[in-house]
C-alpha positions as CSV (number, residue, x, y, z in Angstrom):
1,M,0.0,0.0,0.0
2,N,1.5,3.4,-1.0
3,S,1.4,6.6,1.0
4,T,-1.6,8.0,-0.8
5,Q,-3.6,4.9,0.0
6,K,-2.5,5.1,3.6
7,S,-3.6,8.8,3.8
8,I,-7.0,8.0,2.3
9,E,-7.3,5.1,4.7
10,W,-6.6,7.5,7.6
11,V,-9.2,10.0,6.3
12,A,-11.7,7.2,6.1
13,A,-11.0,6.1,9.7
14,V,-11.1,9.6,11.2
15,C,-14.3,10.5,9.3
16,G,-16.0,7.2,10.5
17,I,-15.1,8.0,14.1
18,I,-16.3,11.6,13.9
19,G,-19.5,10.5,12.1
20,A,-20.2,7.8,14.8
21,L,-19.7,10.3,17.6
22,L,-21.9,13.0,16.0
23,V,-24.8,10.5,15.5
24,A,-24.4,8.7,18.8
25,L,-24.2,11.9,21.0
26,N,-27.7,12.9,19.8
27,I,-26.8,16.6,19.9
28,G,-28.7,17.5,16.7
29,A,-25.7,16.9,14.4
30,A,-26.8,13.6,12.8
31,T,-26.9,15.1,9.3
32,I,-23.3,16.2,9.6
33,G,-22.5,12.8,11.1
34,Y,-24.0,11.1,8.1
35,C,-21.8,13.3,5.9
36,F,-18.7,12.2,7.7
37,F,-19.8,8.6,7.5
38,L,-20.3,9.0,3.8
39,V,-16.9,10.5,3.2
40,G,-15.4,7.7,5.2
41,A,-17.2,5.0,3.3
42,V,-16.3,6.5,-0.1
43,S,-12.7,6.8,1.1
44,Y,-12.6,3.2,2.0
45,L,-14.2,2.3,-1.4
46,I,-11.3,4.0,-3.1
47,V,-8.8,2.1,-0.9
48,A,-10.6,-1.2,-1.3
49,F,-10.7,-0.8,-5.1
50,S,-7.1,0.2,-5.3
51,I,-5.9,-2.8,-3.3
52,R,-8.5,-5.2,-4.9
53,N,-10.2,-6.0,-1.5
54,V,-13.6,-7.1,-2.7
55,P,-15.2,-7.7,0.7
56,L,-14.1,-4.3,2.0
57,F,-15.4,-2.7,-1.2
58,Y,-18.9,-4.2,-1.0
59,L,-19.1,-3.5,2.7
60,N,-18.4,0.2,2.2
61,L,-20.6,0.3,-0.9
62,V,-23.5,-0.7,1.4
63,F,-22.4,1.7,4.0
64,A,-22.3,4.5,1.5
65,I,-25.8,3.6,0.3
66,T,-27.2,3.5,3.8
67,N,-25.6,6.8,4.6
68,I,-27.2,8.4,1.6
69,I,-30.5,7.0,2.8
70,G,-29.8,8.4,6.2
71,L,-29.1,11.8,4.7
72,V,-32.3,11.8,2.6
73,R,-34.5,10.6,5.4
74,H,-33.1,12.8,8.1
């Protein structure tokens, strides 16, 4: 894995953590939380595609779709 992939992977992890906190704290920031979750999922999609990790790709594809649903419904 090259340094760009590592950087994207860290962006994905940090965005996922921030998104989880914003949704779980129930402070009225769920929409922003879903945005962070979506950025994290798309970032992991990029990494998974670049390293040819099919299970990680499909998992984050589903996460991205559910985050879009959360944004639309929230």
